[in-house]
C-alpha positions, 0 to 999 in steps of 0.5 A, a space after each residue: 213547051 206550054 209556058 209563057 212569060 206573063 210579067 216583067 219587072 225591073 229597077 232603074 239601072 245605075 252605077 250606084 243603087 244605094 240599096 242592098 241587092 235584096 231590096 233590088 231583087 224584091 223590087 223587081 219581083 214585086 214589079 214583075 207580079 204587079 205587071 202580071 196581075 198576080 200576087 206574091 202568094 201565087 208564086 210557088 217556084 223561083 229560079 236565079 243564078 248560082 252567082 246571085 247573092 240573094 237567096 230565094 227564101 229571103 226574097 219570099 219572106 220579104 215580098 210575102 211569097 208563101 210556099 215554094 215547091 220548086 227553086 233552082 240555080 243555074 251556074 256559068 254567070 251570064 250563060 244562065 240567063 236563058 237557062 232560068 226560064 228553061 228551068 222554069 218552063 220545065 217546072 210549069 210543064 211537069 207541074 213542079 210549080 205553077 207560077 215561077 219567078 226568075 230573077 237576078 240582082 246585082 250591085 255590079 259596080 257600086 259593091 264590087 267592079 264586076 269585071 275586075 277578074 280573078 286575081 284576088 282568089 285564095 290559093 285552093 285545089 278546087 277544080 274552078 281555081 286550078 283551071 285559072 292557074 293555067 292562065 293568071 300567071 300569064 296575066 290573063 286575069 279578067 274577062 277582057 283578057 280572056 276574050 281578047 285572045 279569042 278576038 284576036 284569033 277571030 281577026 286572024 282567021 276572017 279579016 275582021 277589024 277593030 272597026 267591025 267590032 266598033 259597029 256593034 257598039 255604035 248600033 247598040 248605043 244608037 238604040 240605047 240613046 232613044 230608050 229612057 231606061 237606058 244608062 246611056 239614054 241621049 248619048 250615042 257614039 260614032 265609030 270614030 268615038 269607038 276608035 278614040 276609046 282607050 285600049 283595054 287589052 288588044 284588040 278590045 277598046 273600052 267601048 268594046 266592053 259592056 258596062 258594070 251596073 247596078 240593078 235587078 230584073 225579074 220575070 214571071 213564068 206560068 202556063 200559057 193557059 193561065 197567061 191568057 187570062 192575065 193583063 198582057 199578051 203572053 210571050 210564049 216560050 217557043 224554045 228553050 235550050 242550054 249547051 256546053 261544047 266539047 272541051 268547054 272552059 269558062 271563057 278560056 277554051 283555048 285547047 280546041 282545034 278552032 278557037 275562033 267559034 262558039 260551038 256551044 252557041 251553035 249547039 244551042 242554036 240547032 236545038 232552038 230552031 228544031 223545037 220551034 219549028 222555025 229558022 233564022 229567017 222567021 226571026 224578026 229581032 234578037 237580043 244577043 248577049 253583048 258583054 263583048 263586041 267580037 262575040 256578037 259577030 260570032 253569035 250571028 254566024 253560029 245562029 245561022 244569020 250568016 256564014 262563018 266569017 261574014 258577020 262583019 259584012 252583015 254588020 257593015 251593011 246595017 243588018 243589025 240596026 233598027 230597020 236592018 235585016 235583023 235588028 239586034 238589041 233594040 234596047 241598047 243591050 248590055 253595052 247600052 242599056 245595062 249589064 244585068 247578066 242578060 235578064 234585061 235583054 229577056 225583058 226586052 224580048 217580052 216587050 217586043 213580042 207585046 208590041 210595047 218596046 220603046 224601039 218597036 220592031 214591026 210585026 214581031 212573031 219571033 224573038 231570039 235571046 241569047 245568054 252569056 258567051 264563052 261559057 256554057 250558055 243558053 237561048 230562047 225563042 219567045 213568040 206571039 200566039 198565032 192569031 193574037 
């Protein structure tokens, strides 16, 4: 690929933004363009999530963006995050557009409780609602319920404990504590705090579950050639991939022979390593989608940073901490910074490549980013230009 992320923009992260999602989106988009040193009229492409409530044409009219020659949406919730950049990079490579803005805006706390579940769905024989009809009668109505089934099986297969999950939260919150933009800035926790947090659905405790947040994030993707002339060092898109596994369902793939893994993330991992021509040992830091702590352990395994069932030891040894073998979520992740469907994680990866992150990892050459897990997903490898 010959594309790069040249600009990033975000609103503050809160529990009650006091603004519409359109307003949040426009703030993030104009901020990203200012960061890139570009004008709204330079934009001719836009990509977002199928779940986003703000159409690109509304942002274009409100932010002063003119003609659009490319626009698209990526489905599957948080699994779309890195997919938006993948589509933008393809648009750049194929000359469908020259400058593409990827964005996500949501009032995921004040307008609605994002993790509230599907129990309020009207009865209708759509494929999606028929899918949920197999689970809701048994009380499996929220993402926490669905992931708890996976987590319990993972514990059974590999001997993982609640404390192993808790160490992910402790690391994220420690990183968030030194990040002024994080909701949990200045509020680290201990493993004892995690263990004392209330049970949501066994084995997941409150501190195993990510936040519900208000906010927006936007990214500007353009050609590497053009990005070189802009204010910041380009974050080169070394690899971008999407993946859906065999017998994939949306967070309830219970009919596979093995439900203690994330094969779609393994599929994405293989494509990323091949495209970038590198391996796990060449990555200095990673931003892993952390909507629920058990899936962070499984991602470490699927991505090849450790063997199957070994992630608990990797984490217990401090491997995901700043200064560890693979610092994970230096911004605090969705558990510590904010839940903006993973887009804030991509922005953090860009900062790490630029060398401007609050919790900067030394000598970053490559950053791995993942999108939502348990669903069809996506991933990125961002890197510095050689010699930059």
